[in-house]
N, C-alpha and C positions, 0 to 999 in steps of 0.2 A: 579842582574845587571852581566853579564858574561862578565868575563872578557877573552877574545880572544889575544891569544900572537901565539908565534912562541919559545918562548924559552920551554925548557926542564922543567926545575927547576920549572916555573912557575905552568906548567902544575902538575909536581911535588907536589909540595906544596900545591896545590889545591884539586888532591886530597884525600893527607894525613888528607888537614882539613876535606869532604867531611867523611873520612871512623870513623875521631874521632870525627865526630858532629853527627855520624850513632849511635856512641858507648855512648857518651852521652845521646843522646835523649833515645837511651835504656838504660840507668840509672834512668832516670826520668819514663820509663813505669815499668824500676821493682820495682822502690820504689813503687811505684802506685797499682804495684800487691800485694807488698808487705803488704800493706795496708790493701788489701783486704783477701787475708789467706797468717799469717803466714808460713815458713818453711827454712831449709838449703838453699836447693837448691837455692831456691830466693838466699841469703846471698853468698855461691857461688858464685853463677856468677855474683853479685852486684864488690861481689872481683874478678873477675877475669875482669871484665870491668877496674877498679881504677889497674890493675897489668898491664895491657895493656897501661894505661894512663902513669901511670910513667916509663916503657918500651921504648914505642913510642916517645911522644911528648915533654915530660920532659928530656928525655937523649939523645933523637938522632934530634928531629922536632928543637926543639927551639934552641938550640944550633947554632946547622946550619944557622936558620934564621941569628941567633948574630955576625955570624964569619963572613959569606958570605955576604949575602943579606944586614943586616943594615949597617954592616961597612963603604961595597962598598957605600952604598948611601950615607953617611953621607960623604963619602970622596968626592963625586960627586955634593954634594948641603944643604946647611942648609933649606930648605923649608920643609922639613920634620923630624927636629929632637927632636919638642917638642913630637910631635906623635912617635918617637922611642927611646925617656925617659920615653912615657908611656907606650909603648909594652916591653922596660925593664924592667918597675915595673911590668909591668903585669906576663912578665913569672914568675919573683919570688913570686909576689904571686900566680900565678898557683901550684905552690909544694909545698905552704903554705896551699892550699884550699885542695889540693890532698890529702893532710897528715892528715886533719881536717876530710877527711870523709873518710877515714879509722879508726881515731879515731870514728867517729860515726860509723861506720858498726862495730867494734866491742863490741863498747857499746851497741850494738846493739844483738848482735849474744848474749854477756854475760846475757844483761837483760831485753832480751825478747821486746812486742810488746810499754812495756812502755817507750819506747827508739826511737823506729818508726818516732814520728812525727821532734825528731832533727835528725834524719839521712834522714827523707823526704827536711829537710830545709836544709841540706847541699845541698843536691844533687841538690834540684831547685837554689839553689844560683851556684854552680859552671856552670849549666845550662845556668844561666844568663850571669854568666862572661865568660868564652867561646864564646857564639853568640857575643859579646860585642868585643870581643877581635882578633875573627874570620875577623868581621865584619872592625874593623880600618886596620888589613893587606889588605884585599882584595879590600875597595874600598878607602882607602889612598896609602898604600906603594907597594904593586903591580902597580898600574898605576904608579906612582915615579918613582917606578926604570924601568919602560918600556921606561918614558920620560928620562931618566936622565943616564943613566949608558951607558959605553960602548963598542964594542962588546964583547974588552978582559975582560970584568968583566965580562960579560953573558958567556964568556968562562968557565971564573974560576967557578960561581955560577954552569952554568950548569952540570961541570963538578962533584962538590962535592954532589949537590943533587943527581944525577944519579949513585953516587959511592954503594958499599955496606954499607947502613944501620946501618950494626949489631953493637951492640954498647957491643958485646963482641967477636967481630972480627972473627968469627967463621959463618958460613953460616947458619948450624943447626939454631941458635937463631933467625936468622932471620924468616925462614921460622917456628918455634915454634909461631913468634909472626902475622906471615899472618895466621896459625892455629889458634889460637887464637880468632883473629879478626873473622876469617869466626864460628869458633864456639860460639860468641859472638852473632854475627847477625844472627844464625841458633838458637839459645835457647830464642832469646828476645819474649818475648810477643809482639803479635801484638798492636796496637794502639787502644785503646778502642771507638768506636765511640762517 
């Protein structure tokens, strides 16, 4: 379902969701490639993908959703409280899942192919988890926000999401995250037919 919006914050969130979805899809493809041929470059690329997830959605995207979008939606209506509670739990669970992915990757790097099945399980689990999370936000929360939030709410939310999203308050870091995303997308293998 395509969400039509005039709010820049929603456009930013949807763009960020697409970027993260492409990184997560790349992680699953990379884990599949690792099953066909092990190697340090594959593990390094997977580690770069994890770094991107830690630095972007975990430190920037999710906190802004909670602080601005979710908080304002809770103020305006109670119709989404259960879903917002679930998304809050998922944000916490997402950070835990990223740490589990990191541990599984480290075990693979140290233990070799014998550790690959556990790594692939973590990657596939995260991919399913993220798809569900994204679906809840895009099919329930964003449409509800469009219905329930005021113009003043949107001014604040649009400004927050339109602002420099750099976690370290330097333009170089945001540029580095963009460069990392570009590297990830250009380096990851094509989907197998």
